[in-house]
The first five atom37 places (N, CA, C, CB, O) and aatype in JSON, in Angstrom:
{
  "aatype": [12, 11, 11, 9, 0, 10, 18, 19, 19, 0, 16, 0, 10, 19, 12, 7, 10, 0, 13, 16, 7, 0, 15, 13, 0, 16, 3, 3, 11, 7, 15, 0, 6, 12, 16, 10, 16, 15, 16, 19, 3, 14, 0, 11, 11, 0, 11, 14, 0, 9, 13, 14, 8, 0, 11, 8, 5, 6, 1, 10, 6, 4, 0, 3, 4, 8, 8, 15, 11, 3, 0, 3, 7, 11, 5, 19, 0, 18, 19, 6, 7, 5, 11, 9, 6, 11, 4, 6, 15, 4, 8, 2, 11, 0, 0, 7, 12, 14, 11, 11, 10, 16, 16, 13, 11, 6, 0, 0, 8, 0, 15, 4, 11, 15, 4, 8, 11, 11, 16, 3, 11, 11, 10, 0, 11, 4, 15, 19, 4, 8, 14, 11, 11, 11],
  "atom_mask": [
    [1, 1, 1, 1, 1],
    [1, 1, 1, 1, 1],
    [1, 1, 1, 1, 1],
    [1, 1, 1, 1, 1],
    [1, 1, 1, 1, 1],
    [1, 1, 1, 1, 1],
    [1, 1, 1, 1, 1],
    [1, 1, 1, 1, 1],
    [1, 1, 1, 1, 1],
    [1, 1, 1, 1, 1],
    [1, 1, 1, 1, 1],
    [1, 1, 1, 1, 1],
    [1, 1, 1, 1, 1],
    [1, 1, 1, 1, 1],
    [1, 1, 1, 1, 1],
    [1, 1, 1, 0, 1],
    [1, 1, 1, 1, 1],
    [1, 1, 1, 1, 1],
    [1, 1, 1, 1, 1],
    [1, 1, 1, 1, 1],
    [1, 1, 1, 0, 1],
    [1, 1, 1, 1, 1],
    [1, 1, 1, 1, 1],
    [1, 1, 1, 1, 1],
    [1, 1, 1, 1, 1],
    [1, 1, 1, 1, 1],
    [1, 1, 1, 1, 1],
    [1, 1, 1, 1, 1],
    [1, 1, 1, 1, 1],
    [1, 1, 1, 0, 1],
    [1, 1, 1, 1, 1],
    [1, 1, 1, 1, 1],
    [1, 1, 1, 1, 1],
    [1, 1, 1, 1, 1],
    [1, 1, 1, 1, 1],
    [1, 1, 1, 1, 1],
    [1, 1, 1, 1, 1],
    [1, 1, 1, 1, 1],
    [1, 1, 1, 1, 1],
    [1, 1, 1, 1, 1],
    [1, 1, 1, 1, 1],
    [1, 1, 1, 1, 1],
    [1, 1, 1, 1, 1],
    [1, 1, 1, 1, 1],
    [1, 1, 1, 1, 1],
    [1, 1, 1, 1, 1],
    [1, 1, 1, 1, 1],
    [1, 1, 1, 1, 1],
    [1, 1, 1, 1, 1],
    [1, 1, 1, 1, 1],
    [1, 1, 1, 1, 1],
    [1, 1, 1, 1, 1],
    [1, 1, 1, 1, 1],
    [1, 1, 1, 1, 1],
    [1, 1, 1, 1, 1],
    [1, 1, 1, 1, 1],
    [1, 1, 1, 1, 1],
    [1, 1, 1, 1, 1],
    [1, 1, 1, 1, 1],
    [1, 1, 1, 1, 1],
    [1, 1, 1, 1, 1],
    [1, 1, 1, 1, 1],
    [1, 1, 1, 1, 1],
    [1, 1, 1, 1, 1],
    [1, 1, 1, 1, 1],
    [1, 1, 1, 1, 1],
    [1, 1, 1, 1, 1],
    [1, 1, 1, 1, 1],
    [1, 1, 1, 1, 1],
    [1, 1, 1, 1, 1],
    [1, 1, 1, 1, 1],
    [1, 1, 1, 1, 1],
    [1, 1, 1, 0, 1],
    [1, 1, 1, 1, 1],
    [1, 1, 1, 1, 1],
    [1, 1, 1, 1, 1],
    [1, 1, 1, 1, 1],
    [1, 1, 1, 1, 1],
    [1, 1, 1, 1, 1],
    [1, 1, 1, 1, 1],
    [1, 1, 1, 0, 1],
    [1, 1, 1, 1, 1],
    [1, 1, 1, 1, 1],
    [1, 1, 1, 1, 1],
    [1, 1, 1, 1, 1],
    [1, 1, 1, 1, 1],
    [1, 1, 1, 1, 1],
    [1, 1, 1, 1, 1],
    [1, 1, 1, 1, 1],
    [1, 1, 1, 1, 1],
    [1, 1, 1, 1, 1],
    [1, 1, 1, 1, 1],
    [1, 1, 1, 1, 1],
    [1, 1, 1, 1, 1],
    [1, 1, 1, 1, 1],
    [1, 1, 1, 0, 1],
    [1, 1, 1, 1, 1],
    [1, 1, 1, 1, 1],
    [1, 1, 1, 1, 1],
    [1, 1, 1, 1, 1],
    [1, 1, 1, 1, 1],
    [1, 1, 1, 1, 1],
    [1, 1, 1, 1, 1],
    [1, 1, 1, 1, 1],
    [1, 1, 1, 1, 1],
    [1, 1, 1, 1, 1],
    [1, 1, 1, 1, 1],
    [1, 1, 1, 1, 1],
    [1, 1, 1, 1, 1],
    [1, 1, 1, 1, 1],
    [1, 1, 1, 1, 1],
    [1, 1, 1, 1, 1],
    [1, 1, 1, 1, 1],
    [1, 1, 1, 1, 1],
    [1, 1, 1, 1, 1],
    [1, 1, 1, 1, 1],
    [1, 1, 1, 1, 1],
    [1, 1, 1, 1, 1],
    [1, 1, 1, 1, 1],
    [1, 1, 1, 1, 1],
    [1, 1, 1, 1, 1],
    [1, 1, 1, 1, 1],
    [1, 1, 1, 1, 1],
    [1, 1, 1, 1, 1],
    [1, 1, 1, 1, 1],
    [1, 1, 1, 1, 1],
    [1, 1, 1, 1, 1],
    [1, 1, 1, 1, 1],
    [1, 1, 1, 1, 1],
    [1, 1, 1, 1, 1],
    [1, 1, 1, 1, 1],
    [1, 1, 1, 1, 1],
    [1, 1, 1, 1, 1],
    [1, 1, 1, 1, 1]
  ],
  "atom_positions": [
    [[-45.3, -9.26, -24.55], [-44.12, -8.75, -25.13], [-43.54, -7.56, -24.23], [-44.43, -8.28, -26.59], [-42.33, -7.46, -24.0]],
    [[-44.42, -6.75, -23.8], [-43.95, -5.62, -22.82], [-43.28, -6.25, -21.59], [-45.22, -4.67, -22.33], [-42.24, -5.77, -21.15]],
    [[-43.85, -7.28, -21.03], [-43.27, -7.83, -19.79], [-41.92, -8.34, -20.03], [-44.12, -8.93, -19.22], [-41.07, -8.2, -19.14]],
    [[-41.64, -8.92, -21.14], [-40.37, -9.56, -21.47], [-39.43, -8.28, -21.57], [-40.44, -10.49, -22.91], [-38.4, -8.22, -20.9]],
    [[-39.82, -7.29, -22.39], [-38.93, -6.02, -22.5], [-38.71, -5.44, -21.12], [-39.6, -4.89, -23.44], [-37.57, -5.04, -20.87]],
    [[-39.68, -5.34, -20.18], [-39.47, -4.95, -18.81], [-38.53, -5.73, -18.21], [-40.63, -4.99, -18.04], [-37.62, -5.14, -17.62]],
    [[-38.53, -7.07, -18.23], [-37.69, -7.9, -17.49], [-36.21, -7.71, -18.06], [-38.2, -9.4, -17.57], [-35.27, -7.61, -17.27]],
    [[-36.04, -7.66, -19.31], [-34.82, -7.56, -19.87], [-34.13, -6.23, -19.43], [-34.95, -7.68, -21.34], [-32.96, -6.24, -19.06]],
    [[-34.9, -5.08, -19.47], [-34.39, -3.84, -18.94], [-33.96, -3.93, -17.48], [-35.42, -2.78, -19.1], [-32.85, -3.55, -17.11]],
    [[-34.86, -4.44, -16.67], [-34.66, -4.66, -15.24], [-33.4, -5.45, -14.86], [-35.84, -5.36, -14.72], [-32.6, -5.13, -13.98]],
    [[-33.33, -6.59, -15.68], [-32.15, -7.46, -15.49], [-30.87, -6.74, -15.87], [-32.29, -8.75, -16.32], [-29.86, -6.87, -15.18]],
    [[-30.9, -6.02, -16.88], [-29.74, -5.26, -17.39], [-29.32, -4.2, -16.33], [-30.09, -4.57, -18.78], [-28.16, -3.99, -16.0]],
    [[-30.4, -3.57, -15.84], [-30.04, -2.6, -14.85], [-29.45, -3.16, -13.53], [-31.22, -1.8, -14.56], [-28.51, -2.58, -12.97]],
    [[-30.0, -4.26, -13.06], [-29.52, -4.92, -11.96], [-28.11, -5.39, -12.22], [-30.41, -6.01, -11.59], [-27.27, -5.22, -11.34]],
    [[-27.78, -5.96, -13.33], [-26.48, -6.5, -13.66], [-25.52, -5.34, -13.81], [-26.52, -7.37, -14.95], [-24.38, -5.43, -13.35]],
    [[-25.91, -4.31, -14.39], [-25.09, -3.05, -14.37], [-24.72, -2.64, -13.09], [0.0, 0.0, 0.0], [-23.52, -2.44, -12.86]],
    [[-25.62, -2.49, -12.18], [-25.35, -1.98, -10.87], [-24.52, -3.0, -10.12], [-26.65, -1.66, -10.12], [-23.7, -2.53, -9.34]],
    [[-24.6, -4.32, -10.22], [-23.83, -5.3, -9.6], [-22.39, -5.11, -10.04], [-24.35, -6.68, -9.91], [-21.48, -5.06, -9.21]],
    [[-22.17, -4.99, -11.43], [-20.84, -4.85, -11.94], [-20.18, -3.44, -11.49], [-20.91, -5.0, -13.53], [-18.97, -3.34, -11.27]],
    [[-20.94, -2.51, -11.4], [-20.44, -1.22, -10.95], [-20.0, -1.33, -9.53], [-21.47, -0.13, -11.1], [-18.92, -0.85, -9.16]],
    [[-20.9, -1.99, -8.65], [-20.54, -2.16, -7.31], [-19.27, -2.98, -7.09], [0.0, 0.0, 0.0], [-18.53, -2.78, -6.13]],
    [[-19.06, -3.9, -8.02], [-17.89, -4.79, -7.89], [-16.66, -3.94, -8.24], [-18.01, -6.09, -8.85], [-15.62, -4.01, -7.58]],
    [[-16.82, -3.1, -9.33], [-15.61, -2.21, -9.67], [-15.28, -1.33, -8.65], [-15.81, -1.39, -10.87], [-14.09, -1.1, -8.45]],
    [[-16.27, -0.73, -7.87], [-15.97, 0.11, -6.78], [-15.22, -0.61, -5.64], [-17.22, 0.69, -6.27], [-14.3, -0.09, -5.03]],
    [[-15.65, -1.77, -5.43], [-14.98, -2.6, -4.32], [-13.48, -2.81, -4.68], [-15.72, -4.08, -4.15], [-12.63, -2.82, -3.78]],
    [[-13.15, -2.99, -5.99], [-11.71, -3.25, -6.29], [-10.97, -1.98, -6.48], [-11.54, -4.1, -7.53], [-9.76, -2.05, -6.67]],
    [[-11.61, -0.77, -6.44], [-10.99, 0.45, -6.59], [-10.45, 1.05, -5.36], [-11.88, 1.32, -7.18], [-9.92, 2.16, -5.38]],
    [[-10.56, 0.29, -4.18], [-10.04, 0.84, -2.97], [-8.65, 0.96, -2.97], [-10.41, 0.09, -1.87], [-7.95, -0.05, -3.05]],
    [[-8.12, 2.17, -2.89], [-6.66, 2.51, -2.8], [-6.09, 2.78, -1.54], [-6.38, 3.59, -3.56], [-4.98, 3.31, -1.45]],
    [[-6.85, 2.42, -0.47], [-6.36, 2.62, 0.85], [-6.59, 4.06, 1.35], [0.0, 0.0, 0.0], [-7.14, 4.89, 0.62]],
    [[-6.2, 4.32, 2.5], [-6.29, 5.67, 3.22], [-5.53, 6.68, 2.42], [-5.69, 5.61, 4.71], [-4.5, 6.39, 1.81]],
    [[-6.05, 7.86, 2.44], [-5.33, 9.0, 1.82], [-4.14, 9.36, 2.6], [-6.22, 10.21, 1.7], [-3.14, 9.77, 2.01]],
    [[-4.16, 9.24, 3.84], [-2.95, 9.5, 4.73], [-2.81, 8.54, 5.76], [-3.0, 10.8, 5.39], [-3.83, 8.24, 6.39]],
    [[-1.65, 7.95, 6.06], [-1.53, 6.93, 6.84], [-0.42, 7.32, 7.97], [-1.2, 5.72, 5.99], [0.47, 8.12, 7.68]],
    [[-0.51, 6.79, 9.13], [0.43, 6.84, 10.14], [1.14, 5.54, 10.23], [-0.19, 7.21, 11.41], [0.49, 4.6, 10.68]],
    [[2.39, 5.34, 9.86], [3.14, 4.14, 9.83], [3.85, 3.9, 11.08], [4.06, 4.14, 8.73], [4.6, 4.78, 11.51]],
    [[3.68, 2.79, 11.72], [4.45, 2.52, 12.94], [4.51, 0.97, 12.99], [3.77, 3.18, 14.29], [3.58, 0.27, 12.58]],
    [[5.64, 0.49, 13.53], [5.81, -0.96, 13.65], [5.28, -1.41, 14.91], [7.22, -1.37, 13.52], [5.49, -0.83, 15.97]],
    [[4.52, -2.57, 14.78], [3.89, -3.34, 16.0], [4.56, -4.62, 16.27], [2.37, -3.67, 15.77], [4.45, -5.15, 17.37]],
    [[5.28, -5.16, 15.29], [5.94, -6.37, 15.44], [7.34, -6.19, 16.14], [6.06, -7.01, 14.1], [7.63, -6.81, 17.17]],
    [[8.16, -5.35, 15.53], [9.51, -5.03, 16.08], [9.55, -3.45, 16.38], [10.7, -5.47, 15.0], [10.23, -2.69, 15.69]],
    [[8.76, -3.04, 17.44], [8.83, -1.53, 17.62], [10.22, -1.0, 18.07], [7.78, -1.09, 18.69], [10.94, -1.64, 18.84]],
    [[10.55, 0.13, 17.58], [11.83, 0.68, 18.04], [11.71, 1.26, 19.46], [12.31, 1.77, 17.06], [10.63, 1.66, 19.89]],
    [[12.84, 1.29, 20.17], [12.87, 1.68, 21.68], [12.28, 3.07, 21.73], [14.41, 1.66, 22.36], [11.59, 3.41, 22.69]],
    [[12.54, 3.93, 20.67], [12.04, 5.38, 20.76], [11.25, 5.45, 19.41], [13.33, 6.61, 20.9], [11.7, 6.02, 18.41]],
    [[10.09, 4.84, 19.45], [9.25, 4.81, 18.14], [8.91, 6.21, 17.59], [7.88, 4.05, 18.39], [8.46, 7.06, 18.35]],
    [[9.1, 6.45, 16.33], [8.87, 7.63, 15.72], [7.93, 7.31, 14.53], [10.18, 8.31, 15.32], [8.41, 7.12, 13.41]],
    [[6.61, 7.25, 14.73], [5.71, 7.02, 13.65], [5.96, 7.92, 12.51], [4.36, 7.16, 14.1], [6.35, 9.07, 12.69]],
    [[5.74, 7.45, 11.32], [5.92, 8.28, 10.06], [4.58, 8.63, 9.59], [6.72, 7.51, 8.91], [3.69, 7.78, 9.62]],
    [[4.36, 9.82, 9.17], [3.17, 10.22, 8.56], [3.31, 10.15, 7.01], [2.8, 11.61, 9.03], [4.13, 10.87, 6.43]],
    [[2.52, 9.29, 6.36], [2.69, 8.94, 5.08], [1.49, 9.38, 4.15], [2.92, 7.53, 5.05], [0.4, 8.82, 4.23]],
    [[1.74, 10.38, 3.29], [0.62, 10.85, 2.41], [0.41, 9.93, 1.23], [0.89, 12.29, 1.89], [0.91, 10.21, 0.14]],
    [[-0.29, 8.87, 1.42], [-0.54, 7.9, 0.43], [-1.21, 8.33, -0.93], [-1.35, 6.93, 1.05], [-0.86, 7.91, -2.03]],
    [[-2.22, 9.22, -0.69], [-2.92, 9.74, -1.94], [-1.93, 10.6, -2.75], [-4.25, 10.62, -1.57], [-2.03, 10.56, -3.97]],
    [[-0.97, 11.37, -2.2], [-0.15, 12.13, -2.97], [0.93, 11.17, -3.67], [0.49, 13.24, -2.09], [1.35, 11.48, -4.78]],
    [[1.31, 10.17, -3.11], [2.2, 9.18, -3.79], [1.4, 8.55, -5.02], [2.67, 8.01, -2.72], [1.91, 8.38, -6.13]],
    [[0.21, 8.25, -4.72], [-0.69, 7.57, -5.77], [-0.79, 8.53, -7.0], [-2.21, 7.26, -5.16], [-0.97, 8.08, -8.13]],
    [[-0.67, 9.75, -6.75], [-0.93, 10.68, -7.94], [0.23, 10.5, -8.88], [-1.06, 12.25, -7.5], [-0.01, 10.66, -10.08]],
    [[1.47, 10.19, -8.49], [2.6, 10.09, -9.37], [3.27, 8.7, -9.43], [3.6, 11.08, -8.95], [4.2, 8.48, -10.21]],
    [[2.8, 7.78, -8.6], [3.51, 6.43, -8.73], [2.43, 5.31, -8.97], [4.39, 6.1, -7.36], [1.24, 5.46, -8.69]],
    [[2.96, 4.23, -9.49], [2.02, 3.1, -9.54], [2.2, 2.26, -8.28], [2.25, 2.23, -10.82], [3.22, 2.32, -7.58]],
    [[1.11, 1.42, -8.02], [1.27, 0.6, -6.74], [2.4, -0.24, -6.75], [0.11, -0.25, -6.47], [2.95, -0.46, -5.67]],
    [[2.89, -0.8, -7.87], [4.04, -1.62, -7.98], [5.4, -1.01, -7.72], [4.04, -2.15, -9.23], [6.4, -1.71, -7.55]],
    [[5.39, 0.35, -7.71], [6.59, 1.1, -7.46], [7.09, 0.85, -5.95], [6.31, 2.65, -7.75], [8.27, 0.84, -5.6]],
    [[5.97, 0.65, -5.13], [6.23, 0.44, -3.56], [5.96, -0.93, -3.19], [5.33, 1.37, -2.61], [6.75, -1.53, -2.48]],
    [[4.83, -1.51, -3.64], [4.29, -2.68, -3.11], [4.79, -3.95, -3.89], [2.77, -2.56, -3.13], [5.1, -3.9, -5.08]],
    [[4.85, -5.04, -3.14], [5.34, -6.37, -3.76], [4.74, -7.38, -2.85], [7.0, -6.53, -3.84], [4.09, -7.07, -1.86]],
    [[5.0, -8.63, -3.24], [4.5, -9.87, -2.55], [5.67, -10.79, -2.38], [3.34, -10.6, -3.38], [6.83, -10.43, -2.62]],
    [[5.33, -11.99, -1.95], [6.43, -13.09, -1.89], [5.82, -14.33, -2.4], [7.02, -13.35, -0.4], [4.61, -14.53, -2.35]],
    [[6.73, -15.19, -2.92], [6.39, -16.5, -3.38], [6.43, -17.54, -2.24], [7.34, -16.91, -4.5], [6.75, -17.16, -1.11]],
    [[6.09, -18.89, -2.48], [6.14, -19.82, -1.44], [7.51, -20.02, -0.82], [5.65, -21.07, -1.94], [7.61, -20.63, 0.24]],
    [[8.59, -19.5, -1.44], [9.92, -19.75, -0.98], [10.35, -18.47, -0.22], [10.9, -20.11, -2.18], [11.47, -18.44, 0.3]],
    [[9.51, -17.44, -0.13], [9.73, -16.26, 0.55], [10.5, -15.27, -0.34], [0.0, 0.0, 0.0], [10.96, -14.28, 0.22]],
    [[10.67, -15.42, -1.57], [11.32, -14.63, -2.43], [10.38, -13.43, -2.97], [11.84, -15.51, -3.53], [9.19, -13.63, -3.23]],
    [[10.97, -12.18, -3.12], [10.08, -11.12, -3.5], [9.51, -11.36, -4.94], [10.82, -9.77, -3.41], [10.21, -11.76, -5.87]],
    [[8.27, -11.1, -5.0], [7.54, -11.1, -6.33], [6.95, -9.83, -6.6], [6.46, -12.14, -6.4], [6.46, -9.16, -5.69]],
    [[6.95, -9.46, -7.79], [6.31, -8.11, -8.22], [4.85, -8.06, -7.98], [6.53, -7.82, -9.73], [4.1, -9.03, -8.12]],
    [[4.45, -6.79, -7.59], [2.98, -6.57, -7.41], [2.19, -6.8, -8.69], [2.72, -5.15, -6.91], [2.62, -6.47, -9.79]],
    [[0.98, -7.38, -8.49], [0.05, -7.58, -9.62], [-1.12, -6.7, -9.26], [-0.39, -9.13, -9.86], [-1.57, -6.67, -8.12]],
    [[-1.56, -6.04, -10.2], [-2.77, -5.19, -10.01], [-3.95, -5.88, -9.39], [-3.2, -4.63, -11.3], [-4.38, -6.91, -9.9]],
    [[-4.5, -5.37, -8.31], [-5.53, -5.96, -7.61], [-5.28, -6.98, -6.52], [0.0, 0.0, 0.0], [-6.2, -7.48, -5.86]],
    [[-3.96, -7.27, -6.35], [-3.61, -8.25, -5.29], [-3.87, -7.43, -3.92], [-1.97, -8.82, -5.45], [-3.93, -6.21, -3.8]],
    [[-4.01, -8.47, -2.87], [-4.24, -7.98, -1.55], [-2.84, -7.34, -1.11], [-4.76, -9.18, -0.54], [-1.76, -7.85, -1.41]],
    [[-2.97, -6.23, -0.4], [-1.73, -5.6, 0.16], [-1.6, -6.04, 1.57], [-1.76, -4.02, 0.08], [-2.44, -5.73, 2.4]],
    [[-0.59, -6.74, 1.83], [-0.25, -7.18, 3.26], [0.47, -6.09, 3.92], [0.63, -8.49, 3.3], [1.05, -5.23, 3.26]],
    [[0.46, -6.09, 5.25], [1.25, -5.13, 6.08], [2.78, -5.52, 5.79], [0.85, -5.26, 7.75], [3.14, -6.69, 5.75]],
    [[3.59, -4.5, 5.59], [5.1, -4.64, 5.28], [5.65, -5.56, 6.34], [5.9, -3.19, 5.29], [6.36, -6.5, 5.98]],
    [[5.38, -5.36, 7.62], [6.04, -6.09, 8.7], [5.49, -7.64, 8.85], [5.79, -5.27, 10.06], [5.98, -8.39, 9.69]],
    [[4.48, -8.02, 7.99], [4.3, -9.34, 7.99], [5.44, -10.2, 7.5], [3.21, -9.56, 7.28], [5.56, -11.36, 7.89]],
    [[6.31, -9.63, 6.61], [7.47, -10.3, 6.2], [8.72, -9.61, 6.74], [7.49, -10.39, 4.72], [9.7, -10.28, 7.04]],
    [[8.69, -8.31, 6.86], [9.85, -7.43, 7.25], [9.79, -7.44, 8.81], [9.76, -5.85, 6.6], [9.14, -6.57, 9.4]],
    [[10.42, -8.38, 9.44], [10.45, -8.56, 10.86], [11.61, -9.53, 11.21], [9.07, -9.08, 11.37], [12.08, -10.35, 10.42]],
    [[11.98, -9.34, 12.44], [13.27, -10.07, 12.92], [13.1, -11.58, 12.75], [13.59, -9.74, 14.49], [14.05, -12.28, 12.4]],
    [[11.98, -12.06, 12.96], [11.77, -13.62, 12.96], [11.67, -14.1, 11.47], [10.34, -14.07, 13.79], [11.64, -15.32, 11.31]],
    [[11.62, -13.32, 10.36], [11.42, -13.7, 9.01], [12.74, -14.14, 8.3], [10.78, -12.57, 8.29], [12.73, -14.77, 7.24]],
    [[13.79, -13.78, 8.89], [15.05, -14.07, 8.29], [15.4, -13.2, 7.06], [0.0, 0.0, 0.0], [16.0, -13.73, 6.11]],
    [[15.06, -11.91, 7.03], [15.34, -11.08, 5.85], [16.74, -10.62, 5.95], [14.38, -9.88, 5.74], [17.3, -10.7, 7.04]],
    [[17.39, -10.11, 4.86], [18.71, -9.47, 4.77], [18.6, -8.38, 5.88], [19.05, -8.85, 3.24], [17.55, -7.86, 6.25]],
    [[19.9, -8.1, 6.36], [20.04, -7.15, 7.49], [19.46, -5.85, 7.32], [21.39, -6.94, 7.8], [18.89, -5.33, 8.28]],
    [[19.53, -5.2, 6.09], [19.0, -3.86, 5.79], [17.44, -3.95, 5.62], [19.69, -3.25, 4.47], [16.77, -2.94, 5.4]],
    [[16.95, -5.05, 5.7], [15.46, -5.24, 5.4], [14.71, -5.95, 6.54], [15.26, -6.08, 4.08], [13.51, -6.21, 6.45]],
    [[15.46, -6.27, 7.63], [14.97, -7.02, 8.66], [13.71, -6.66, 9.25], [15.85, -7.07, 9.58], [12.83, -7.49, 9.44]],
    [[13.57, -5.16, 9.62], [12.28, -4.74, 10.29], [11.63, -3.8, 9.26], [12.51, -3.99, 11.79], [12.21, -3.35, 8.27]],
    [[10.37, -3.55, 9.64], [9.52, -2.7, 8.81], [10.29, -1.35, 8.77], [7.99, -2.56, 9.42], [10.37, -0.78, 7.68]],
    [[10.87, -0.8, 9.86], [11.51, 0.48, 9.75], [12.6, 0.43, 8.76], [12.03, 0.93, 11.06], [12.7, 1.34, 7.94]],
    [[13.47, -0.61, 8.75], [14.6, -0.63, 7.95], [14.2, -0.8, 6.45], [15.52, -1.73, 8.41], [14.86, -0.25, 5.57]],
    [[13.15, -1.53, 6.2], [12.63, -1.7, 4.87], [12.05, -0.42, 4.31], [11.6, -2.77, 4.85], [12.22, -0.07, 3.14]],
    [[11.34, 0.28, 5.24], [10.68, 1.61, 4.77], [11.86, 2.71, 4.54], [9.55, 2.18, 5.96], [11.85, 3.5, 3.6]],
    [[12.78, 2.65, 5.42], [13.88, 3.54, 5.27], [14.6, 3.18, 3.9], [14.87, 3.41, 6.53], [14.93, 4.09, 3.13]],
    [[14.81, 2.01, 3.64], [15.64, 1.65, 2.44], [14.86, 2.07, 1.19], [15.97, 0.06, 2.4], [15.44, 2.68, 0.29]],
    [[13.48, 1.73, 1.12], [12.69, 2.08, 0.02], [12.44, 3.56, -0.1], [11.47, 1.38, 0.08], [12.79, 4.14, -1.13]],
    [[11.88, 4.16, 0.84], [11.51, 5.57, 0.89], [12.6, 6.52, 0.76], [10.85, 5.85, 2.08], [12.54, 7.46, -0.02]],
    [[13.62, 6.29, 1.54], [14.76, 7.26, 1.42], [15.42, 7.2, 0.15], [15.77, 7.04, 2.45], [15.81, 8.24, -0.4]],
    [[15.6, 5.94, -0.41], [16.34, 5.88, -1.77], [15.52, 6.59, -2.86], [16.61, 4.34, -2.24], [16.07, 7.31, -3.68]],
    [[14.11, 6.36, -2.85], [13.37, 7.04, -3.81], [13.37, 8.53, -3.58], [12.03, 6.52, -3.84], [13.51, 9.22, -4.59]],
    [[13.24, 9.12, -2.47], [13.22, 10.43, -2.12], [14.62, 11.13, -2.61], [12.96, 10.52, -0.58], [14.64, 12.19, -3.23]],
    [[15.71, 10.45, -2.28], [17.04, 10.95, -2.66], [17.09, 11.08, -4.23], [18.19, 9.96, -2.1], [17.68, 12.02, -4.77]],
    [[16.48, 10.13, -4.88], [16.42, 10.28, -6.46], [15.56, 11.39, -6.86], [15.86, 8.98, -7.19], [15.97, 12.16, -7.72]],
    [[14.42, 11.54, -6.32], [13.46, 12.56, -6.85], [13.48, 13.92, -6.31], [12.17, 12.1, -6.66], [13.17, 14.87, -7.03]],
    [[13.84, 14.09, -5.05], [13.84, 15.38, -4.34], [14.68, 15.28, -3.14], [12.45, 15.82, -3.96], [14.14, 14.81, -2.14]],
    [[15.91, 15.64, -3.07], [16.77, 15.37, -1.9], [16.18, 16.12, -0.6], [18.29, 15.86, -2.22], [16.41, 15.64, 0.51]],
    [[15.45, 17.27, -0.72], [14.73, 17.84, 0.33], [13.73, 16.98, 1.05], [14.09, 18.94, -0.15], [13.47, 17.15, 2.24]],
    [[13.18, 16.07, 0.34], [12.14, 15.18, 0.86], [12.85, 13.86, 1.49], [11.07, 14.8, -0.35], [12.14, 12.94, 1.91]],
    [[14.06, 13.78, 1.54], [14.83, 12.68, 2.2], [15.19, 13.06, 3.72], [16.19, 12.39, 1.35], [15.76, 12.25, 4.44]],
    [[14.85, 14.22, 4.13], [15.07, 14.66, 5.48], [14.06, 13.95, 6.52], [14.92, 16.22, 5.53], [12.87, 13.8, 6.25]],
    [[14.64, 13.53, 7.69], [13.88, 12.8, 8.58], [12.44, 13.49, 8.9], [14.71, 12.61, 9.84], [11.37, 12.88, 8.97]],
    [[12.61, 14.86, 9.07], [11.4, 15.62, 9.56], [10.25, 15.6, 8.56], [11.78, 17.1, 9.86], [9.12, 15.95, 8.91]],
    [[10.52, 15.2, 7.32], [9.44, 15.16, 6.21], [8.41, 14.09, 6.64], [10.09, 14.78, 4.7], [7.21, 14.37, 6.6]],
    [[8.83, 12.93, 7.04], [8.11, 11.77, 7.38], [7.77, 11.83, 8.86], [8.89, 10.53, 7.03], [6.68, 11.44, 9.29]],
    [[8.72, 12.32, 9.61], [8.55, 12.26, 11.21], [8.55, 13.68, 11.79], [9.81, 11.41, 11.95], [9.5, 14.15, 12.42]],
    [[7.45, 14.3, 11.54], [7.37, 15.84, 11.85], [7.42, 15.86, 13.4], [5.9, 16.63, 11.24], [7.0, 14.9, 14.05]],
    [[7.93, 16.93, 13.96], [7.84, 17.24, 15.38], [6.57, 17.32, 15.86], [8.46, 18.4, 15.7], [5.72, 17.86, 15.15]],
    [[6.23, 16.85, 17.05], [4.87, 16.9, 17.65], [4.6, 18.31, 18.03], [4.72, 15.96, 18.88], [5.5, 18.93, 18.61]],
    [[3.48, 18.87, 17.78], [3.05, 20.23, 18.18], [2.53, 20.34, 19.55], [2.03, 20.73, 17.28], [2.15, 21.42, 19.99]]
  ]
}
């Protein structure tokens, strides 16, 4: 009887650790800070953007910025837990996107600047995302 109880407890412990590990794996929210730059359609004078991802996560939901596409290439809303692809995998000159969304730079400017203008106009200045090099 003691052996059965021991096996039940051991199995429960192992299963609990397995599920805890799985939940940690899906809780990956990406880097706290990112340097965004285009590799598919780089600008002639590339200006990488410093993106404080963790600060944005404190006040926004993933779906506020991220989305996916369907088989026809149409935008589909983000679903919790889905794989986040690089923006430029769709937002590039070869993908046939609308003019203001053709490149990663244009898509980021459209999304980021419009949000910043709504929330805090001071944050819509170029130097906020593109600080001068020291």
